[in-house]
N, C-alpha and C positions, 0 to 999 in steps of 0.2 A: 319273692324273689331272693336271692342273697346279692349284694353289691359291694362294691370297692368302691372307693377314688384311687386314682393317681397323682402324685405329685411330682410333677417335674421341673428340678431345678438345674439349668445348665448357667455353669460358670466360663467368661470367655477373659483370655488373658495374654499377653505378650510383654515379656520384660524389659525394661529400658536397658539399652544398650545392644538389642538385638538388631539384625541386619535387617534394613528396610523391604529387603526381597522376602524375607521369613514371615512377617507380617502382610504382606501383596499374600504370600502364597496361605496362611491360614486363612485370609479372607475370602480368597477364590475359592476353597478348598472345603471350608468348614463354616464360616460366619454367613457368608451371604447364601449358601444352599439351605441351611436352616430356616432362615427367615423366610426363602423363598416357597419353603416346604410347608411352614405357617401360615402362610398367606393363603397357599392352596387348599388349606384344611382349616377352616376357621372356627370349628365347633371345637378343636384343641386349646385348651389352656395352658400355660408354662409363665414359670418364673426365670425370668432372665436375670444375670448378672454380666457386665462388661466392666474391667478395670480403669482408672482413669487414664493409665499408659496407653490403652488400647483406645477409649475413646479421644484421646488427645491425636492420635495417628490418624483414624478413621475421621476426624473432622477436616482433617487437611486432604487424606487421598481421596475419599470416599464418601464424599458429604451426602451420596443420596442415601447412604445406608440409613442416616437419621429419618428419612423420610418413608421409608418403610416400616423401619423401626418403629415410627411414630403411628403409623395407621395400625398398625397391630395393638397398640397402646390405647389408640382412641376405640376401637371397637373391643376393647375390655377384655381382649384375648392374652396379653400379657400384662405381667408384672414385675416392675423394675424392683431388682433388690439392691441394696446398698453395700457398702463395705469400707476400707479405707481407701483413699482416692489413688494411691499407688500401690496396691497390694501388698503393704506389710502385714508380716506374724505379728498381731495386735499385740501378744502378752511381750513380746522383746523390744517397745519401742516406750518413750515415757506416756504418763498419762495425759499429761498438756497435746501431745502430739497423736493419741489415740482420738481423743475428742475432737481434736483439728480437721484429723483426716478423714474421719468416718461424717463430720459435719461438712466438709469440704463436697464431697461426693455427693450428701444429702441435697446440699444446694444446687450440686450441677444438675442431676435430676431434675429439679424442682424449676432449674431453667430451662431446660432442654426440652423437658416433656411434660411439663406442669403438673406433677406427681411428686408426692412425699413418699419415699422409702420407709416402711413399716418393718421390712425383715432386712436379715444384713447377710453377706457373703462372706466367712471367714476364711481369710486366706490359710490354704492348706488346712483347713478344717483344724487348726489348733486350739484348742480350746484350755481354757485354766479357769477355777472358779469365779475370780473377782474379775471376769469380765461382765457377771454379770450387772454388777452396779455400773461399770464405764458405759455399756451399751445402753442401758437404762437412762443412764445420764445424757445419754446423746441421741435419746427419743427414738430409739431401736426397740421395737416390741418382741422381735421374734429372729432366731438364727437356727440353721442346721448344724449337728455335730454326728460324727459314723456312728452307728449303732455297737460299734467295739466297744463305747464308752460305756453305754446303757448296761451292755452284757457284763461289764466289769464290777457292776455295783448291782450284779445279781437279776436283772430282767432278762426272762426267755424270749425268745423270737417273737414267739404270740404275743408279747406284749407289746410290741415295738410297732403298732400299727395306728399311730395316732402321736400327740404332742405332750409335751410336759411341762410344767411350771418349776421353775427353780428361781432364786434370789439371793442376792447378796446384801447384807447389812440392810433387809427389808425392803429393797428394789427389786422388782422381778422382771423376768423375761421366759420368755415360751421357747423351748426347743423341741426341734422334729429330732428323728432319727433317721440317718441316710442308712437305706437299705446296702448291704454289702452284695448280697445275693444279686440286685438291680445294677449294682454296679459292674458287676462282673459279668453279667447277662447281654449288657446292653452294651454295643450290640454283635456281642460274639456268639450269644446263642442264637438258635433258630427264632424268628418271631413267633411262632405257635409254641414254644417252649416257655418263654415269657408273660403270654395271654395265658397259658395254663397256670402258671405260680400265681398270677393274679388272682384266677377263678377258685383256686383251691382257697383262697386265702379271704374271699370275701366274707362277710356274715349277711347274718338275716336282719340284724339292726341297719346295715349299711351305714355306718358310722366310720370304720376302717379306712386309712388312709397306708397307701406304700409308696414312698418316697426316693425317688431317683435324685443325688444330688451329684451332679461332676462336672468334667471339664469339656467344652465345648470341641476343644484340639480332638476328643478320642471320635468325632463325628467328619474323619475327613483329613486329619493331617498327621494322625500316628500310623505308624508303617502298615499298610495294606486298608486303611480304614477308608480311604474316599472310594476304591472298586467296591468295598461291599456296601457302604452307604448309601451311594450315590449311581454309579453304574449299575450296581446287582440291586439298586434300591432298596434296601434294607431299611430305612428312615420311611420311605413311603409305603411300604407294606406295611410297616407299626403302625401307622397314623391310619393307615385305611382299616384294620384290625382293632384299634380302638373304635374307631366310629361304627364298624360293624356288630359289637359286641354293646354299644350304647345302652341298650337295656337294663344293662348291670355294671357298665364299667364306664366312669367319668374323669376325664381329666379335671384338675381344677388349681387356681392361684394359691398359695398358701395363707395367704393374707385371707383368702376369700375362706378356708378351709375353718380357721380360727375362729372368723365371725359366725360361722354357722353350729362349731361341734365345740363341748368343752374338752378341757384337758384330760387326758389318760390318769393324771396324777399330779402330786410331786415330785420331786428327783432332785438330787444333788451329785454332779459328776466329778469324776476325778480329772486332774491333767490328763489330754488326750489328744489324739487325731487318727488319720484313718493308719489302718493296721500296718500297711507296707511303710508307711512313715515313722511309725513307732519303732520296727524294724532296722530301716537305715539309719536310726539315731545312734544306734549300738556299735559297740567297740567291732571290727572287723570281724574278727575270730566268734565274739557270742551272737553277733547278728547271722552269720551261716551257720550257725549251731542252733539258733531258735529256729530259722527257716526249716531246717530239716526234722526239728523237734514238731514243728508244727505241722509239716508235710506228714508226718510217720502218723501223727495221731488223727488228722483226718482222713488218711486211709485205714484206718481202723475204726474207725466210725466214733471215735471217742469226743462227741461233742460235748458231753458234759464238763470235760476238761479242758477242751480246746474254748471253751466260753470264758473261763479264769484265768485264759493263758495272757500274762499280761509282758510286753518288752519294753521298751524304751520308752525316754523323755523328750518332746523336741530339743529342749535346752540343752541336751546332751550334745548337739552337734559345736556348741561353741567348745566344748571338751576335745571331741573327735577332731575339730580342724582348727589347731590353734591360730590359723590365718582368718577362720571366721571369726574368732572371738576375739582378736586385734581391727577387724574392720567394724565389728559390732561396737568395741569400747571406744573407736575413733569416733561413731556416730553418734554415743552417748554423748564424749566430749564436746561436738561440736552442735549437738542440741541443747546441752547448756548454756554454750556460748550464745546461739541464736535467741533461745528466751528471754537469757539478760539482755540483748541486744533491744529485742522487742520491748521491754521493759520502759526504753529510754525511746526508741525510733521504731514504730510500728511497722512501716513500709522500710523496704530495702535493706532487711536483716538478714535476708538469707532464708527463709522461712521455706520458700518451696524447692530448694535445693537439697534442704535437709528433708524435705517429705520423700524427695525424689530417691534419695540412697537409701530409703527406709523400705524400698520395693525388696520383697521378699528373697528373689530367684537366688543372689548369689551367697545366702546365709545358709544354704544346706545344699546334702546332696545325696541323691536317691538315684530313680531309673531317669533322672534328668540331667543334664549337667551341669547344673547349679555352679557351685563354688569352681567348678573345674574350666570354667567357661572364662578366660581372659580378658576378652571383650565387654564380658557382665560386670566383671571386677573392676574393670579400668572405667567403666561409666559410673559405677557407685562411686568409687576415690573421686573422681572428677567432680560429681555433684556435692560432694562431703567439702573438698576442697574450696570449689565456688560459694558454698555457706559458709564456711568458715572466712574465706575471703570479706564476704558481706559483712559479718558478723562483727570482726576484728577490726572493720572501717569505723563501725560505728562505737568500740567498746573504747578502740585506740586511747589512750592518755596523752600519745604527742610525741612519746620519749621512741626516738628511732632506735636499731640495732636489734641486737637478738636478745631476746628473753628464753630463759630456762629454768626449768622444772623437775625436781626428783620424787616423783611418785610410781606407786603400784598401778600403771598403766592399763594393767590387761588381768589384772585381780590375781595373778600367780602366787603373791607372795613375797614378789620380788621387786626391789624397785626399779624403773626404767629412767635415763635421761630423754626428756622433751625439749626440743631447743625450736624456737619457731621465730621465724624474722620476715621482714618483709617479702623477701624473693624466695624461701624455702622454711620446710619444716622438716627436721631430723628427730628419728625415735629411734632409742640407740637401747640395747639390752646389755649392760655388764655381767649380768648373772648367766647371759647364754653367750659366753667367749668374747663379750665386748663386741657385740655383732651389730649392724644398723640393719633394720628391719621396716622402716618407711624412711623414705625421701621424697617430700614433695613437691616440685616444681610450682610453686603459686600460682605464677604468672600463665602457665599453661594448663594450673587447674590437675595435674597429673602427678600421680606416684608413679616413680619408675621403681620401684619395689613389691609391688603386688606379685609375689609368685607363691605357687603351691610343691609343696613336697611332693613326692613319690611315696605314695606310702599302699599300704593292704588294705583293699576293699574286698566284702563278702565276696562279690563273684567274681573275683579274681581266679578263686579254687575252682569255678564252672567252667572257665576259659581253655583249658586243654581239650577237654571234651568237646566243649560247643566249637572251636575252632577246626577240631577234627571233622567234627559230622556236620558243621554247618545247619542249616535248617530244615535238613532230610531228617530222616528216621520217621518216628511216630508222629511227627507234626507236619509230614510233608503233604503239601495239598490242602491244609486247613489255614484259617484265618484266625491267629493266636492273639491274644492280648499281652500287651508290654510286658503285663506283671506275670505272664505265664512262662515266658521262654526268654532265654540271651540270645543275643544276635552280635555276629561277629562281623566286622567289614574288612577286615585284612587278615589273612590265612595265619600269617606271623605275628599275630598280636601277642599270641604267649611268650616269646622270645624277649618281649621290650617291657616286661612286668619287672622293673627294678624298682628299687628302694631305698629310698634316703635313712642316713642315720642321723641327722641334724637336720632343723628348717632351712629353707632356701633363703635365709639372710644374707645380707652382705659384709663385705669386713670379717670375713672369716679367716682363722689363722692356722692353717695344717703345715703338717712338714712331712715331707715324702722321701721313700726312699729313692735310690738312684735307677731301680728297677721299673718304676712304675709308668705306665703308659698313658696316654690320654684314655685309650679304651677301657683300661682299668679304673681309671678316675670316674669318666662320665658313667660308667656302669657300678661304683661304688665297690670295686673288688679290690680294695687295698688297705693297708693298716695303715693309719695315721702314725707317725713316728712320735708323734709331738701329746701332750697332754693340755692341750690349749684350746680345741675348738668346741665349742658346746661347754668349757666350763668358766668358772665365774672369776672376774679381772675387779680389781680394786679400781676405782676412779675418783678424779677430782674434775674441776671444773673452774677455768680461769677466765674472767670476762670482763673485757674494758667496754670504752664507749663504743668504739667501730668492728671491733672482732670477739670470737669468743673460741677456746679450745676447751676440747674433752678428752682430757689423758686419762688412758688405762692401762692396765701393770697386771702382770702376773707372773709368779714364781712356781716351775713347774720343772720338768725334766724332758727331754727328749734321747731318742733311740741313738747312741755313740759305737755302733760296732756291735760288741756283745752285750756291753752294759748302756747304762743311761745316765746321761751329762746332764746336771744341773743349768737349767739356763733359766734367765728373767729377760721377758719381753714388754717395752713398753711401747705403746702407739698414741697417738694423737690426732685427731681430728681437730683441723684449725678452720674458722670461717672467717671473712674480711665481707661487711656490708658492701653488697652490690657489687660484690666480683663475680657471682654468679660460678664459683668452684669450692671445691673439698679439697683440703692441702692436707694431705696424708705422710704421717712421717712413723717411721718405724727404727728401734733399736734394741739390738739384740745382744746380752751380755752373758757370756760362759762363764757360769759361777764354780765350775767342777774344775778339776785338775786331770781332764783327757780332754784331745781335741772334739770341736763340733763338727762334724762333716755331713751336710745333709741340704736338702732343697727345701725352701720356704715355699708354700704354695699361697699365695693370698687371693682368695676367691670372691668373687662378686656376679649376682643373679638379677640382671638387668632386664626388666619388661617392656621392650618397647613393640610390643602386639606383631612380633615376628613370625607369627606361625603359617602355615600353609603357603610356605614359599611366597610370602605377601613382595612384590618386587618392590615396594616402596620403604621395606625396611632392611638395612645393609649395615656391613660392617665395610669398611675402607682405612686404606693405611697409602699415604701419601707415595707415588714414587713406586709402588709395589704390585707386584700381580699377587694374590693370595689367593687366585682360584674362585669358588663359591663364595659371594658376598652377601648373600641372603643371611640373614639373622637366625635362620635354623639351619646354616650349613654348621659343619665342624671339621675340625684340623689344628696344626700347629703354625704359629710363625715366628721364625726364629731372627733374633737380631732386630726387634721392633722395640722404639723408643716411642711410639703412640700409637695409638688405636682410636678410629671413629667410628661411633655407631650412631646411627639415625632412622628416624620415620619420617619422610615428606609430610605423609598425611597428618601426622601430630604435629609437623612443624618442629620437632625438636631434635637435636643433634647435641650428641657428647664426645667431648675428646679426653681419652685416656693418656697422658702424658708422664711416661718414667723419667727418672734421673740417670737412666743407662740404659741400652739395649740389653734387652732379655727376652727369654721364648715366651709369648703367651699362647694358651689353649684357648680354644671356644669350641662350644659344643651347646646344642638344645636342649633343655631339659622338659621331657614331655612323658606325661602321665596314661596310664592306661585305665581308660575312664569311661561309664556307660551313660548311655543317654537314649532317648525312646528310638533314635536310629539304629543303636548298635553301639557294641563297644570300639573303640577305635583310641589311636595317639592321639593326646591334646598337648599343646603347646604352652607352657607354663610361663617360661623365660629363658633367657641368652647365659648361660653360664661362661665367664672371662676368669679365667685362672694367671694369676703372674709368677713366674718361677724363676725363684730367685737364689741361685746356689750360695750356699754359707760353708765356709770353713773359718773357724773362731777357734783360735787356739786360747788356752787355759789362762783364764783372766781376763780374756783379751773382749773388744765389742766389733760389733759393725752395725751400720744406719744403712738406710733405705729412705726414700723419699719419693713419692707420686703424685700426682693430679687428677681431678675429675672436673673438666670444666665443661659448662654449656655454655655451647657455642651459639647455637639459636633457642 
């Protein structure tokens, strides 16, 4: 009789920074029901992975979970898979952190369950060839990679019912291919269809194994899946069907399969991940084009072409989203500090915070929110700053005051200015308009400028039709995978697809025609009258024992009637030790023979987690009624010399103080972002624009000063 094995490998994870109710919801709707189902079916074997982030939450919220899991492990029904403890994309972190995170997870599993994991779950299944050596060095014998990577090197579907050997520098690793069919079929296809697929692929030798490797959240958390999996009992029916066909179908732990069967051969895989991830990593227009091409070829049954169709590369997220790249480079910088500190003092050097900051979720975006989620980014930066605080305390040479360096921090070929002090860090980009892109409050462990630009995404091209049709039409009444359809939460969402022309940095210098309105500005429907924003500035740094000044200059032009007038702009950021303030000074020099009559717009993008009409996040003008005070409100404030922004939950309050009363604009920057729940507006930051009318005669100049003061 023909037989086949089924290898079930389920990965469970929630990102650091996610709300506690999200963890609880996932526990009740997916994680607990799955263990209870396995307890009811002792003949079903499975390989399970839980991230350290999730283990840490479970140990506090549901210690009973560990008793259930231990029962399954003790009766040899469950095999635990290892991984990076805080679920990092392993290729993106330094080698010392790879080994450290994998080692910590292995040790945790040993301490908790008295088992050493032999296999490893790759976060987001991101594979690069060098990992074979790293994982072997960490004591890992096998992992799983999507079958897409195997097909890229010429393997046919029928050859992928086993595992393969690979190596790097002579160190070996075994790799199972994950079946894309099973990923898409379970739990959305009928149970009978899945069983039929397995039966068709059974063999006389009985050595074949079909492997499902996928997220545990698809069994209850993803849209419609709780009703499908548990109310309609898809999982129960599936497990019973496996038991009913036990004469030819056997579930097996992946480690046990390796012990009993030889490899299918030797293989060297290219850099890869699952097919959707590679698609998402492409630029928006190319991602949409690739998806259209793939769908067309599938409809035409061009399987031979599809096999060799290759799209993106995970690391391209560092190009697609400059904000991800800068967060990543901050992580590398802090990792270097932490490991240097550990060379002096092993404990108290910030290692755990560093590893937490390597959690993969904010470093990419696809059908999940990822980098678009301000809370997740905020948590990552918080952990980076905490790690840096610990490391700097060890590395400190006893010299107080501000230190600065001029380096190509983000790898774009231009040098940035990094200022570090006991109270704050400032990262400035002279090449991008003399802007400020990171402002860390070190005592609060908080980056005020973690903001994301509004940019094109591939799914934006589908919004108009999806918003019009909703979930009706051909999918009405069906339970569909999150990969198969776009969901829209707001009927008018297409109206909010707005794109920025520059990164959402701060200290941005724009010049406006007097006809530009707040609505124009917030929707980026205006022409900048100057040649300053996003253009390179010259810079110099003047440092003394107790203060530091960064001076930036640019000579360019501004529209003056029908012609353009030459204008020199000088701006400085001055810091005084322990003052808790940024002192900003501007000087405008009219270098032309015609008057300059314009409005200078100084733009700041502050993220104090003010989305969702957060009642704890506020604007305030002393003695003034400004209407809606939420940080996601919009409006103008005339004749204001001070504006206060804060968040009571963060314990942070800032005051913007001007040297004269001026008009201020405020509006929320909200991206139209996709997630497993649907497409929606997602808050990124609160934009504050200082409007300074300028009338400068030929050869004359004007000046302007203001301060950002950290009150709390």
